[in-house]
C-alpha positions as CSV (number, residue, x, y, z in Angstrom):
1,M,-91.6,-78.9,-55.4
2,K,-92.9,-80.8,-58.5
3,V,-93.3,-79.4,-61.6
4,L,-95.2,-80.3,-64.9
5,I,-94.2,-78.7,-68.3
6,A,-96.0,-78.6,-71.0
7,A,-94.6,-77.6,-74.8
8,T,-96.0,-77.7,-78.3
9,A,-93.8,-79.9,-80.1
10,L,-91.8,-76.8,-82.2
11,T,-88.2,-76.1,-81.5
12,G,-88.7,-72.7,-80.8
13,H,-91.4,-73.7,-78.5
14,I,-89.7,-76.3,-76.5
15,N,-86.2,-74.6,-75.9
16,P,-87.9,-71.7,-74.1
17,L,-89.8,-74.4,-71.7
18,L,-86.4,-76.3,-71.7
19,A,-84.9,-73.1,-70.2
20,V,-87.2,-72.8,-67.6
21,G,-86.8,-76.8,-66.9
22,H,-83.2,-76.1,-66.4
23,L,-84.0,-73.4,-63.8
24,L,-86.1,-75.5,-61.9
25,A,-84.0,-78.4,-61.8
26,A,-81.1,-76.9,-60.8
27,R,-82.4,-75.8,-57.5
28,G,-83.4,-79.4,-57.0
29,D,-87.0,-79.0,-58.0
30,S,-88.8,-82.6,-59.7
31,V,-89.5,-81.6,-63.4
32,V,-91.3,-83.7,-65.7
33,M,-92.1,-82.4,-69.4
34,T,-94.6,-83.7,-71.8
35,T,-94.4,-82.8,-75.5
36,A,-94.2,-84.9,-78.7
37,E,-92.2,-88.3,-78.8
38,R,-89.6,-87.0,-81.1
39,F,-88.4,-84.4,-78.3
40,R,-87.5,-87.6,-75.9
41,Q,-83.8,-87.2,-76.8
42,K,-83.5,-83.6,-76.5
43,I,-85.6,-83.4,-73.0
44,E,-83.9,-86.2,-71.6
45,A,-80.6,-85.2,-72.8
46,A,-81.2,-81.8,-70.5
47,G,-81.4,-84.2,-67.7
48,L,-85.4,-83.5,-67.3
49,R,-88.1,-86.5,-67.3
50,F,-90.2,-87.1,-70.2
51,S,-93.4,-88.1,-70.8
52,P,-94.8,-88.5,-74.3
53,I,-97.9,-86.9,-76.0
54,D,-99.4,-87.7,-79.7
55,D,-100.0,-84.8,-81.0
56,G,-99.9,-86.2,-84.7
57,H,-97.8,-83.7,-86.0
58,A,-100.1,-81.3,-85.7
59,A,-97.9,-78.3,-84.7
60,E,-96.1,-78.8,-88.2
61,Y,-99.3,-78.3,-90.2
62,R,-98.9,-76.4,-93.4
63,E,-102.0,-75.9,-95.8
64,T,-100.5,-75.8,-99.0
65,S,-104.0,-76.0,-101.0
66,L,-104.5,-72.3,-100.0
67,P,-102.3,-69.1,-101.0
68,A,-101.1,-67.2,-98.6
69,G,-103.5,-65.2,-96.7
70,P,-105.7,-64.7,-93.7
71,E,-107.7,-68.0,-94.8
72,R,-104.5,-70.1,-94.8
73,Y,-103.2,-68.4,-91.6
74,R,-106.7,-69.3,-89.9
75,R,-106.7,-73.0,-91.0
76,E,-102.9,-73.3,-90.0
77,F,-103.7,-71.8,-86.9
78,E,-106.4,-74.1,-85.7
79,R,-105.0,-77.2,-87.2
80,R,-101.9,-76.3,-85.1
81,F,-102.9,-75.4,-81.9
82,I,-106.8,-75.6,-81.5
83,D,-107.5,-79.2,-82.3
84,P,-105.1,-80.8,-80.4
85,I,-106.9,-79.2,-77.2
86,P,-108.6,-82.4,-76.3
87,V,-105.8,-84.6,-76.4
88,Q,-103.6,-82.2,-74.7
89,A,-106.1,-81.6,-72.0
90,E,-106.5,-85.4,-71.3
91,D,-102.8,-85.7,-71.2
92,L,-102.5,-83.0,-68.4
93,R,-105.1,-84.6,-66.6
94,H,-103.6,-88.2,-66.5
95,L,-100.4,-86.7,-65.6
96,I,-101.9,-84.7,-62.9
97,E,-103.2,-87.5,-61.5
98,A,-100.0,-89.3,-61.6
99,E,-97.6,-86.3,-60.7
100,R,-99.4,-84.7,-58.3
101,P,-97.3,-81.4,-59.3
102,D,-97.6,-78.2,-57.3
103,V,-97.6,-76.3,-60.8
104,I,-97.9,-76.5,-64.2
105,V,-95.9,-74.3,-66.6
106,A,-97.1,-74.3,-70.3
107,G,-96.1,-72.6,-73.3
108,S,-98.8,-69.8,-74.6
109,L,-99.7,-72.4,-77.3
110,F,-100.2,-75.4,-75.7
111,L,-103.9,-75.0,-75.6
112,G,-104.5,-77.9,-73.7
113,V,-104.3,-75.5,-70.1
114,L,-107.7,-73.7,-71.4
115,P,-109.9,-76.7,-70.0
116,L,-108.3,-76.6,-66.9
117,L,-108.6,-72.8,-66.7
118,L,-112.0,-72.6,-67.8
119,G,-113.5,-75.4,-65.8
120,A,-115.0,-75.7,-62.4
121,G,-112.9,-78.7,-61.4
122,P,-109.7,-79.0,-59.2
123,R,-106.4,-77.6,-60.4
124,P,-102.8,-76.8,-59.7
125,P,-101.7,-73.2,-60.1
126,I,-101.0,-72.6,-64.0
127,V,-98.0,-70.5,-65.3
128,V,-97.8,-69.4,-69.1
129,L,-94.6,-68.9,-70.8
130,N,-95.0,-66.7,-73.7
131,V,-93.1,-68.0,-76.5
132,S,-93.4,-65.0,-78.9
133,F,-94.4,-60.8,-78.9
134,L,-96.9,-60.0,-76.1
135,F,-100.5,-60.4,-78.0
136,L,-102.6,-58.6,-75.8
137,D,-105.2,-56.2,-77.4
138,R,-104.0,-53.1,-78.6
139,P,-105.4,-49.5,-76.8
140,D,-105.0,-48.2,-80.1
141,D,-107.0,-50.4,-81.8
142,A,-104.5,-51.7,-84.1
143,P,-105.2,-55.5,-85.0
144,V,-102.8,-58.2,-83.9
145,G,-100.7,-59.9,-86.3
146,L,-100.5,-57.2,-88.9
147,G,-97.4,-55.8,-87.5
148,L,-98.4,-52.2,-87.4
149,P,-96.5,-49.9,-84.9
150,P,-98.2,-48.0,-82.3
151,A,-100.5,-45.3,-83.8
152,R,-99.2,-41.8,-83.9
153,S,-102.5,-39.4,-84.5
154,A,-106.2,-40.2,-84.5
155,E,-106.4,-40.3,-88.0
156,E,-103.7,-43.4,-87.8
157,R,-105.7,-44.9,-84.9
158,A,-109.1,-44.3,-86.8
159,R,-107.7,-46.5,-90.0
160,Y,-106.1,-49.4,-87.7
161,A,-109.7,-49.6,-86.2
162,L,-110.8,-50.2,-89.8
163,L,-108.0,-52.8,-90.4
164,K,-108.8,-54.3,-87.1
165,A,-112.6,-55.0,-88.2
166,G,-111.3,-56.6,-91.3
167,M,-108.6,-58.8,-89.2
168,D,-111.7,-59.4,-86.6
169,A,-113.9,-60.8,-89.4
170,A,-111.5,-62.9,-91.6
171,F,-109.3,-64.0,-88.6
172,V,-109.8,-63.1,-84.8
173,G,-113.6,-63.7,-84.9
174,P,-113.2,-67.4,-86.9
175,V,-110.6,-68.7,-84.5
176,R,-112.2,-67.3,-81.4
177,A,-115.5,-69.1,-82.7
178,Y,-113.6,-72.3,-83.5
179,A,-112.2,-72.4,-80.2
180,D,-115.2,-71.7,-78.3
181,A,-116.9,-74.7,-80.7
182,Q,-113.8,-77.0,-79.2
183,L,-114.3,-76.1,-75.6
184,A,-118.1,-76.4,-76.2
185,R,-117.9,-80.0,-77.1
186,L,-115.9,-80.3,-73.6
187,G,-118.8,-78.8,-71.6
188,L,-116.8,-75.6,-71.0
189,P,-117.4,-71.8,-71.7
190,P,-116.1,-69.9,-74.2
191,L,-113.4,-67.7,-73.9
192,P,-114.0,-64.3,-72.0
193,A,-112.2,-62.3,-74.9
194,S,-110.0,-62.7,-78.3
195,L,-108.2,-66.2,-78.1
196,P,-104.6,-64.2,-77.7
197,H,-105.9,-62.1,-75.0
198,S,-107.6,-64.9,-73.5
199,I,-104.3,-66.9,-73.3
200,A,-102.5,-63.9,-71.8
201,V,-105.1,-62.9,-69.1
202,L,-106.5,-66.3,-67.8
203,P,-103.4,-67.8,-66.1
204,D,-102.0,-67.2,-62.7
205,L,-98.9,-65.9,-64.2
206,F,-98.1,-65.1,-67.5
207,L,-94.5,-64.6,-68.2
208,Q,-93.3,-62.3,-71.2
209,P,-89.7,-63.0,-71.9
210,T,-88.2,-59.9,-72.8
211,V,-87.8,-56.2,-71.3
212,P,-90.4,-53.5,-71.5
213,E,-88.5,-51.4,-73.7
214,F,-88.9,-54.0,-76.5
215,E,-92.8,-53.8,-76.1
216,Y,-95.3,-51.4,-77.1
217,D,-97.1,-49.2,-74.5
218,Y,-100.7,-50.9,-73.4
219,G,-101.3,-48.9,-70.6
220,T,-102.3,-50.9,-67.3
221,L,-101.3,-54.3,-67.8
222,P,-102.9,-57.6,-66.3
223,P,-101.8,-58.0,-62.7
224,N,-100.7,-61.8,-63.9
225,L,-98.3,-60.4,-66.3
226,R,-94.4,-60.4,-65.5
227,F,-91.6,-59.7,-67.8
228,A,-88.9,-62.3,-67.7
229,G,-85.9,-60.7,-69.7
230,L,-83.7,-63.1,-71.7
231,L,-84.3,-67.0,-71.1
232,P,-81.2,-68.7,-70.2
233,A,-79.6,-70.2,-73.2
234,P,-79.4,-74.2,-72.7
235,K,-75.7,-75.5,-72.9
236,A,-75.0,-75.4,-76.5
237,E,-75.8,-78.7,-78.5
238,V,-73.5,-78.1,-81.4
239,P,-69.6,-76.9,-81.3
240,L,-68.0,-73.9,-82.6
241,P,-67.0,-74.5,-86.5
242,D,-63.7,-75.0,-86.9
243,W,-63.8,-72.2,-89.6
244,W,-65.3,-70.1,-87.1
245,R,-62.1,-70.1,-84.8
246,A,-59.9,-69.8,-88.0
247,R,-62.0,-66.5,-89.4
248,D,-60.1,-63.0,-90.4
249,L,-61.1,-61.0,-87.4
250,T,-60.5,-58.2,-89.5
251,K,-63.9,-58.8,-91.2
252,R,-66.9,-57.9,-89.7
253,V,-69.8,-60.9,-89.4
254,V,-73.5,-61.1,-90.6
255,L,-75.5,-63.5,-89.4
256,V,-78.4,-65.0,-91.5
257,T,-81.0,-67.7,-90.7
258,Q,-84.7,-68.8,-91.5
259,G,-85.4,-70.7,-88.1
260,T,-86.5,-73.9,-87.9
261,L,-90.0,-73.7,-89.1
262,A,-90.3,-71.1,-91.8
263,N,-87.2,-72.5,-93.5
264,A,-89.1,-74.9,-96.5
265,D,-87.5,-72.1,-98.8
266,F,-83.9,-70.8,-98.9
267,G,-84.8,-68.9,-101.4
268,E,-87.2,-66.4,-99.2
269,L,-84.3,-64.9,-97.1
270,I,-81.1,-66.9,-97.0
271,E,-80.1,-67.2,-100.6
272,P,-80.7,-63.7,-101.3
273,T,-78.7,-62.4,-98.3
274,L,-76.2,-64.5,-99.7
275,A,-76.3,-63.4,-103.1
276,A,-76.6,-59.9,-102.0
277,L,-73.2,-59.9,-100.2
278,A,-71.2,-62.4,-102.4
279,D,-69.1,-59.6,-103.3
280,R,-68.5,-58.1,-100.1
281,D,-64.8,-58.9,-99.2
282,D,-65.0,-57.0,-96.2
283,L,-67.8,-59.2,-94.7
284,L,-67.8,-63.0,-93.2
285,V,-71.3,-64.1,-94.3
286,V,-72.6,-67.1,-91.9
287,A,-76.0,-68.7,-92.4
288,T,-77.7,-71.9,-90.4
289,T,-80.2,-74.2,-92.2
290,G,-82.0,-74.5,-89.1
291,G,-81.5,-78.3,-89.4
292,R,-82.0,-78.8,-92.7
293,P,-79.5,-80.3,-95.3
294,I,-77.0,-77.8,-96.1
295,D,-77.5,-79.1,-99.7
296,A,-80.8,-77.9,-100.1
297,L,-79.0,-74.4,-100.4
298,S,-79.3,-74.0,-104.4
299,G,-76.1,-72.7,-106.3
300,P,-72.6,-72.0,-105.4
301,L,-71.8,-70.7,-102.0
302,P,-70.1,-67.5,-102.3
303,A,-66.3,-67.5,-101.3
304,N,-67.0,-65.4,-98.3
305,A,-70.0,-67.3,-96.9
306,R,-69.9,-70.3,-94.3
307,V,-73.2,-72.5,-93.7
308,A,-74.0,-75.2,-91.0
309,A,-77.1,-76.9,-90.0
310,F,-77.0,-75.5,-86.4
311,L,-74.8,-72.9,-84.7
312,P,-74.6,-71.6,-81.1
313,F,-75.8,-68.4,-81.4
314,D,-75.0,-67.5,-77.8
315,A,-71.0,-68.6,-78.3
316,M,-71.2,-66.2,-81.6
317,L,-73.6,-63.1,-80.9
318,P,-70.8,-61.3,-79.2
319,D,-68.8,-61.4,-82.7
320,I,-71.9,-60.4,-84.8
321,S,-72.2,-57.2,-86.4
322,L,-75.6,-57.7,-87.8
323,F,-78.0,-60.6,-87.6
324,V,-80.5,-61.1,-90.8
325,T,-83.9,-62.8,-89.7
326,N,-87.1,-63.6,-90.7
327,G,-88.3,-62.7,-87.1
328,G,-87.9,-65.6,-85.0
329,Y,-88.8,-64.5,-81.4
330,G,-85.9,-66.5,-79.5
331,S,-83.2,-65.4,-81.7
332,V,-84.4,-61.9,-82.1
333,S,-84.2,-61.7,-78.0
334,Q,-80.8,-63.1,-78.2
335,S,-79.7,-61.0,-80.6
336,L,-81.0,-57.8,-78.7
337,A,-79.8,-59.4,-75.6
338,A,-76.1,-59.4,-77.2
339,G,-76.5,-55.8,-78.8
340,V,-76.7,-56.6,-82.0
341,P,-78.8,-54.9,-84.3
342,L,-81.0,-56.5,-87.3
343,V,-82.5,-56.5,-90.5
344,S,-85.8,-58.3,-90.7
345,A,-87.7,-59.9,-93.2
346,G,-91.2,-62.4,-92.7
347,L,-94.5,-62.0,-92.3
348,T,-95.8,-65.5,-91.6
349,E,-96.9,-66.8,-88.1
350,D,-95.8,-64.1,-85.5
351,K,-93.2,-62.6,-87.7
352,A,-94.7,-59.3,-88.8
353,E,-95.4,-58.4,-85.2
354,I,-91.8,-59.2,-84.5
355,G,-90.1,-57.7,-87.2
356,A,-92.5,-54.2,-86.7
357,R,-91.3,-54.4,-83.1
358,I,-87.6,-54.5,-84.3
359,E,-87.9,-51.0,-86.5
360,W,-90.0,-49.2,-83.9
361,S,-87.4,-50.0,-81.1
362,G,-84.9,-48.4,-83.4
363,A,-82.6,-51.8,-83.3
364,G,-82.7,-52.4,-87.0
365,L,-85.1,-52.1,-90.2
366,N,-88.0,-54.1,-91.3
367,L,-88.3,-55.2,-94.6
368,A,-92.1,-56.5,-93.8
369,T,-91.9,-58.9,-96.6
370,N,-91.5,-63.0,-96.7
371,T,-89.3,-62.6,-99.8
372,P,-86.9,-59.4,-99.8
373,T,-84.9,-59.0,-103.3
374,A,-81.3,-59.0,-102.7
375,G,-81.1,-55.4,-103.8
376,A,-83.3,-54.6,-100.7
377,L,-81.4,-56.8,-98.7
378,R,-78.0,-55.1,-99.7
379,D,-79.5,-51.3,-98.8
380,A,-81.0,-52.1,-95.8
381,I,-77.7,-54.1,-94.6
382,D,-75.7,-51.3,-95.6
383,T,-77.9,-48.9,-93.7
384,V,-77.5,-50.9,-90.0
385,L,-73.9,-51.4,-90.5
386,G,-73.3,-47.8,-91.6
387,Q,-75.3,-45.9,-89.2
388,P,-74.2,-46.1,-85.7
389,Q,-77.9,-45.3,-84.2
390,F,-79.2,-49.0,-84.8
391,R,-76.1,-50.4,-82.9
392,A,-76.7,-47.8,-80.0
393,R,-80.0,-48.8,-79.5
394,A,-79.4,-52.5,-79.9
395,A,-76.6,-51.6,-77.1
396,S,-79.4,-49.8,-74.9
397,L,-81.6,-52.9,-75.2
398,A,-78.8,-54.9,-74.2
399,R,-78.6,-53.1,-71.2
400,A,-82.2,-53.4,-70.4
401,F,-81.9,-57.3,-70.8
402,A,-79.0,-57.1,-68.3
403,E,-80.7,-55.3,-65.7
404,L,-83.5,-57.8,-65.3
405,D,-82.5,-61.1,-63.6
406,S,-84.5,-63.2,-65.7
407,G,-83.9,-66.3,-63.0
408,R,-85.1,-64.5,-60.2
409,A,-88.5,-63.1,-62.3
410,I,-89.3,-66.8,-63.6
411,L,-88.7,-68.7,-60.3
412,G,-89.8,-66.0,-58.1
413,G,-92.8,-65.6,-60.2
414,I,-93.6,-69.5,-60.2
415,D,-92.7,-69.4,-56.1
416,D,-95.5,-66.6,-55.7
417,V,-98.2,-68.6,-57.5
418,V,-97.4,-71.8,-55.6
419,R,-97.1,-70.2,-52.1
420,T,-100.4,-68.0,-52.8
421,G,-102.3,-70.4,-55.1
422,S,-103.9,-67.6,-56.9
423,G,-106.8,-68.3,-58.8
424,V,-106.4,-72.4,-57.9
425,R,-109.3,-75.0,-56.7
426,E,-107.6,-77.2,-54.5
427,I,-107.0,-81.3,-55.6
428,A,-108.1,-83.3,-53.1
429,A,-105.5,-85.5,-51.6
């Protein structure tokens, strides 16, 4: 089978698609992956063919002229993901002609697949792999993005509806209108629903890389949706540090990261976590800078702390007692699959929703802020480490992940849509 993989040019989006590429290539499928040139080495080192697309660094765009809030988040979303649609769609058309793929597998924010899904022309089956929480419209009328747990009463549902009206006016509606305008310029019809909901329901298959136990109850799910568990971790690109092998095994380990995107200011999470635990001789505190220089951390490093630019999470998580995170979806899933409880603090991008699910699931605490104080972090960490129900719930989720064979779910789903041609218009030979 010939497979074309399309990924948004962000590490947290590339890695999940690489995991799928590994599965496909391992069974003998021919795989070519398209994304920005700066990821060529990573993709070719994984043994996949590479085709570059010039995204103008759109995916990394930050709107520095606006304060945090709906207007800034809207502009960043539009610039990162909607503006590249024409370039991405043209890239896909060229690759379809050149490669004749049997199927396209795209990341959920590689929106260049929308013209194929909405257009009348021939196309191969399209599978979308989500790189975040399940962002279907909520049956309890909660707005998507604010990090609200399921409504527990009629009064709460009414409050959610008011919040949703405000969110629709400030973000969801303008984003949908902006996307519709972009599609109209390409001669295409408008989206059938909000942009997030459309991304989930339009593809022939929508893969959600988690377990149902970590998601809210949406009632009847779209027929194209399949839960895929934990994506297989790629071969570690970095070795275990020497200090990890030489550590004192009597000390519990707390891991903290701000991921690879929202890590411009370590004063938001890593530095206050190090400060909160600096006097804990019973703990080893391990931090990763997500690729940024270690000397970007301000102040002296506490004696009980170790820092690296990158760390092999899959090798370390079995020995981690607590994960402090700003809510990156991939690392949160890894943590839960290893049975590690969490403390979450992050509101940018999709992190409010992920943090809310951490607390709702019982696997940790959500501080619901971008800038937690050292005191708040200390209290939350002490609570999660000291109360066994958090680790018990994380262990329960780990069992759910272990019972869902991600390789079978992903490859079986792809094979099903290729075999049935669900929703597909034939491409002339």
